[in-house]
C-alpha positions as CSV (number, residue, x, y, z in Angstrom):
1,M,-4.2,-25.3,7.3
2,E,-7.5,-23.8,6.3
3,L,-7.6,-20.2,5.1
4,Q,-9.9,-17.8,6.9
5,T,-11.4,-14.6,5.5
6,D,-13.5,-12.5,8.0
7,L,-15.6,-9.7,6.6
8,Y,-17.3,-7.1,8.9
9,L,-20.0,-4.6,8.1
10,A,-18.9,-2.0,10.7
11,D,-17.2,1.2,11.5
12,S,-13.4,0.5,11.7
13,R,-13.1,2.7,14.8
14,E,-15.3,0.2,16.6
15,Q,-14.6,-3.1,14.9
16,L,-10.8,-2.8,15.3
17,R,-11.2,-2.8,19.0
18,Q,-12.5,-6.4,18.8
19,L,-9.3,-7.7,17.1
20,P,-6.6,-9.2,19.4
21,D,-3.3,-7.5,20.1
22,H,-0.4,-8.4,17.7
23,S,-2.6,-10.5,15.4
24,V,-2.0,-8.9,12.0
25,D,1.1,-9.3,9.7
26,L,0.2,-6.7,7.1
27,I,-2.3,-3.8,6.8
28,V,-3.0,-2.5,3.3
29,T,-5.6,0.1,3.0
30,S,-6.8,3.3,1.3
31,P,-9.1,5.3,3.6
32,P,-11.3,8.1,2.4
33,Y,-9.1,11.0,1.4
34,A,-9.8,14.4,2.9
35,D,-13.0,15.9,1.7
36,Q,-13.4,13.3,-1.0
37,R,-16.3,11.0,-2.0
38,K,-18.7,13.1,0.0
39,S,-21.7,11.2,-1.6
40,T,-20.3,7.9,-0.3
41,Y,-18.4,8.4,2.9
42,G,-19.5,11.9,4.0
43,G,-16.1,13.4,3.5
44,I,-13.5,14.5,6.1
45,H,-12.3,18.1,5.9
46,P,-8.5,18.3,5.6
47,D,-8.3,20.3,8.8
48,Q,-10.0,17.5,10.7
49,Y,-8.4,14.6,9.0
50,V,-5.5,13.9,11.5
51,E,-7.9,14.1,14.4
52,W,-10.2,11.7,12.6
53,F,-7.5,9.1,11.7
54,L,-5.4,9.0,14.8
55,P,-7.9,6.8,16.9
56,I,-7.9,4.4,13.9
57,S,-4.1,4.3,13.6
58,E,-3.9,3.8,17.4
59,Q,-5.9,0.5,17.0
60,L,-3.9,-0.5,14.0
61,L,-0.7,0.0,16.0
62,R,-2.1,-2.3,18.7
63,V,-3.3,-5.2,16.3
64,L,-0.1,-5.2,14.2
65,K,2.6,-7.7,15.1
66,P,6.0,-6.2,16.0
67,T,7.3,-7.7,12.7
68,G,4.3,-6.4,10.7
69,T,4.0,-3.5,8.2
70,F,1.3,-0.9,7.6
71,I,0.9,0.4,4.0
72,L,-1.3,3.5,3.8
73,N,-2.5,4.7,0.3
74,I,-3.3,8.4,0.6
75,K,-3.2,11.6,-1.5
76,E,-3.1,15.3,-0.8
77,K,-6.0,17.6,-1.7
78,V,-5.8,21.0,-3.3
79,V,-7.6,23.6,-1.2
80,D,-7.9,27.2,-2.4
81,G,-5.2,26.7,-5.0
82,E,-2.7,25.2,-2.6
83,R,-1.7,21.7,-1.6
84,S,-3.1,20.8,1.8
85,P,-0.4,19.6,4.2
86,Y,-2.7,17.1,5.9
87,V,-0.7,14.1,4.7
88,M,2.5,15.5,6.2
89,E,0.7,16.5,9.4
90,L,-0.6,12.9,9.6
91,I,2.9,11.4,9.2
92,L,4.2,13.6,12.0
93,A,1.3,12.8,14.3
94,M,1.6,9.1,13.6
95,R,5.3,9.2,14.5
96,K,4.4,10.8,17.8
97,Q,1.9,8.0,18.3
98,G,4.7,5.4,18.1
99,W,4.9,4.5,14.4
100,L,8.1,4.4,12.4
101,W,7.8,6.0,9.0
102,T,10.2,3.6,7.3
103,E,9.6,4.1,3.5
104,E,7.4,5.8,0.9
105,F,6.4,4.2,-2.3
106,I,5.0,6.0,-5.3
107,W,2.2,4.5,-7.4
108,H,2.6,5.9,-10.9
109,K,-0.7,5.7,-12.7
110,K,0.7,5.0,-16.1
111,N,-2.6,5.3,-18.0
112,S,-3.7,8.5,-16.3
113,Y,-5.7,10.8,-18.5
114,P,-4.0,14.1,-19.5
115,G,-5.4,17.3,-18.2
116,K,-4.6,20.6,-16.6
117,W,-5.9,23.3,-14.3
118,P,-5.0,27.0,-14.4
119,N,-2.0,26.5,-12.2
120,R,-1.2,22.8,-12.3
121,F,-1.3,19.6,-14.3
122,R,-3.2,16.4,-13.5
123,D,-1.7,14.1,-10.9
124,A,-0.5,10.8,-12.2
125,W,0.7,9.4,-8.9
126,E,-0.3,8.5,-5.3
127,R,1.6,7.9,-2.1
128,L,1.9,4.5,-0.4
129,L,3.4,5.2,3.0
130,Q,5.1,2.4,4.9
131,F,4.9,2.4,8.7
132,N,6.3,-0.1,11.1
133,K,6.4,-0.7,14.9
134,E,10.0,-1.9,14.9
135,R,13.1,-1.3,12.8
136,K,13.4,-5.0,12.0
137,F,10.3,-6.3,10.2
138,A,9.4,-9.2,8.0
139,M,10.3,-8.5,4.3
140,Y,10.7,-11.0,1.4
141,Q,12.4,-8.9,-1.2
142,E,13.1,-11.8,-3.6
143,E,9.3,-12.3,-4.1
144,V,9.0,-9.0,-6.0
145,M,12.1,-9.1,-8.2
146,V,11.6,-8.1,-11.8
147,P,13.2,-9.2,-15.1
148,M,16.5,-7.4,-15.8
149,G,15.1,-6.2,-19.2
150,D,16.6,-3.6,-21.4
151,W,18.7,-2.0,-18.6
152,A,20.9,-5.1,-18.5
153,K,21.3,-5.1,-22.3
154,S,22.6,-1.5,-22.4
155,R,24.2,-0.8,-19.0
156,L,26.0,-4.1,-18.7
157,K,27.3,-4.2,-22.3
158,N,30.4,-2.1,-21.8
159,L,31.6,-2.1,-18.2
160,S,34.1,0.5,-17.1
161,S,36.9,-0.2,-14.6
162,T,34.9,1.2,-11.7
163,D,32.0,-1.1,-12.6
164,T,34.0,-4.1,-11.4
165,I,34.6,-2.8,-7.9
166,R,32.4,-1.5,-5.1
167,D,32.8,2.1,-6.1
168,N,31.9,4.8,-3.6
169,S,28.8,6.8,-4.3
170,K,29.3,10.1,-6.2
171,V,26.8,11.9,-3.9
172,G,28.7,11.0,-0.8
173,S,26.1,8.6,0.7
174,G,28.9,6.1,1.3
175,F,27.0,3.3,-0.4
176,G,28.8,1.9,-3.4
177,K,27.9,-0.7,-6.0
178,N,29.7,-3.3,-8.0
179,V,27.8,-3.2,-11.3
180,S,29.5,-6.3,-12.7
181,N,27.6,-8.3,-10.1
182,W,24.5,-8.1,-12.3
183,V,26.1,-9.4,-15.5
184,H,24.7,-12.9,-15.4
185,R,21.5,-12.2,-13.4
186,E,18.1,-12.6,-14.9
187,K,16.2,-10.6,-12.3
188,A,16.8,-7.4,-10.3
189,F,15.2,-5.8,-7.3
190,P,12.6,-3.2,-8.1
191,T,12.6,0.5,-7.1
192,N,10.1,2.1,-4.8
193,V,8.1,3.4,-7.8
194,L,5.3,1.1,-8.9
195,H,4.1,1.6,-12.5
196,L,0.6,0.3,-12.6
197,A,-2.5,1.2,-14.6
198,T,-5.6,2.4,-12.8
199,E,-7.8,0.0,-14.6
200,C,-9.3,-2.7,-12.4
201,N,-12.0,-5.4,-12.8
202,N,-14.4,-3.6,-10.4
203,K,-16.1,-0.6,-11.9
204,N,-18.7,-0.3,-9.0
205,H,-16.5,1.5,-6.5
206,S,-15.4,5.1,-6.8
207,A,-11.8,4.4,-5.6
208,A,-10.9,0.8,-6.4
209,F,-7.3,0.2,-7.1
210,P,-5.8,-2.5,-9.3
211,E,-5.2,-6.0,-7.8
212,E,-1.5,-5.7,-8.7
213,L,-1.1,-3.0,-6.0
214,P,-2.0,-4.9,-2.9
215,E,-0.5,-8.1,-4.5
216,W,2.9,-6.5,-4.6
217,F,2.9,-5.5,-0.9
218,I,1.4,-8.8,0.2
219,K,4.2,-10.7,-1.6
220,L,6.8,-8.3,-0.2
221,F,5.7,-8.3,3.4
222,T,4.0,-11.7,4.1
223,K,4.2,-15.4,3.5
224,E,1.4,-18.0,3.1
225,Y,-1.1,-18.1,6.0
226,D,0.0,-14.7,7.4
227,T,-2.9,-12.3,8.1
228,V,-3.7,-9.3,6.0
229,L,-6.1,-6.6,7.2
230,D,-7.9,-3.8,5.2
231,P,-9.9,-1.6,7.6
232,F,-11.4,0.3,4.7
233,M,-12.3,-2.7,2.5
234,G,-14.3,-0.9,-0.2
235,S,-14.7,-3.2,-3.2
236,G,-12.6,-5.8,-1.5
237,T,-9.5,-5.8,-3.7
238,T,-7.0,-6.4,-0.8
239,V,-8.9,-9.2,0.8
240,V,-9.6,-11.0,-2.5
241,V,-6.0,-10.8,-3.5
242,A,-4.9,-12.0,0.0
243,N,-7.2,-15.0,-0.3
244,R,-5.9,-15.8,-3.7
245,L,-2.3,-15.7,-2.4
246,R,-3.3,-18.0,0.5
247,R,-3.2,-15.5,3.3
248,H,-5.8,-15.1,6.0
249,A,-7.7,-11.9,5.4
250,I,-9.8,-9.4,7.4
251,G,-11.9,-6.7,5.8
252,I,-14.0,-4.0,7.5
253,E,-16.4,-1.9,5.5
254,I,-19.0,0.6,6.7
255,I,-21.0,0.9,3.5
256,Q,-23.6,-1.9,3.1
257,E,-23.5,-1.8,-0.7
258,Y,-19.7,-2.5,-0.8
259,Y,-19.8,-5.1,1.9
260,D,-22.6,-7.0,0.0
261,M,-20.5,-6.7,-3.2
262,V,-17.5,-8.4,-1.5
263,Q,-19.7,-11.1,0.1
264,K,-21.2,-11.8,-3.3
265,H,-17.8,-12.1,-4.9
266,F,-16.6,-14.6,-2.4
267,H,-19.6,-16.8,-2.6
268,H,-19.7,-16.8,-6.4
269,S,-16.0,-17.5,-6.5
270,E,-16.3,-20.2,-3.9
271,L,-13.4,-18.6,-1.9
272,T,-12.8,-19.4,1.7
273,L,-15.1,-17.2,3.8
274,L,-16.0,-17.6,7.4
């Protein structure tokens, strides 16, 4: 099967309407944050952000397959010395729209520069919100397993009696664990905290994220020849990684400079582009 990558120079609010219903397996995107990057995207005030985003998420809900997943990279903004609640308001509004807020991942920027303000320290993390249409969705957890590492060497060295049975949780959640099950395993499942540096190959975009970020979610939620969509393509990290991992990709970008940048990358790399 031939891979297909479709790039559109357009406003997502308009271009998404042209995509068929239930045609996308995974959406991974980082839209403009509230009142950020004014020189590039014009900025959206936190008070208007939910109203601005809901027509877009309505179209994303339509184009996503019932088994699909939507990963939204977003971050709060401080307004007048207080965290704006616009992200929480957006989550609540999207739930009313029909989305299920199934998980929240944290991207820990492990090389974030130190710094402080009068009443806070520098953020070293961002949210990655997971939304779904149905409670059962495609997920390939084995694809993102990690080496057991030092945890196995220390934690599994001297097992207690309770480590060899499915002991009940001490916090009353009812979920137990048999720690001895991991003695001879070489890999473990990761947590929902992703420790990735902010460095990336592309220095020409104000908010490019590292390739490892979309790669992790593409591996977790899709298989080869599935379709990955980024409605705020930017420097094209998501679509480039999707193509490299042999997924069909769709990218939408409103800024000519960034669109041309991605087009140029595909042609120079001789990647599949239609």
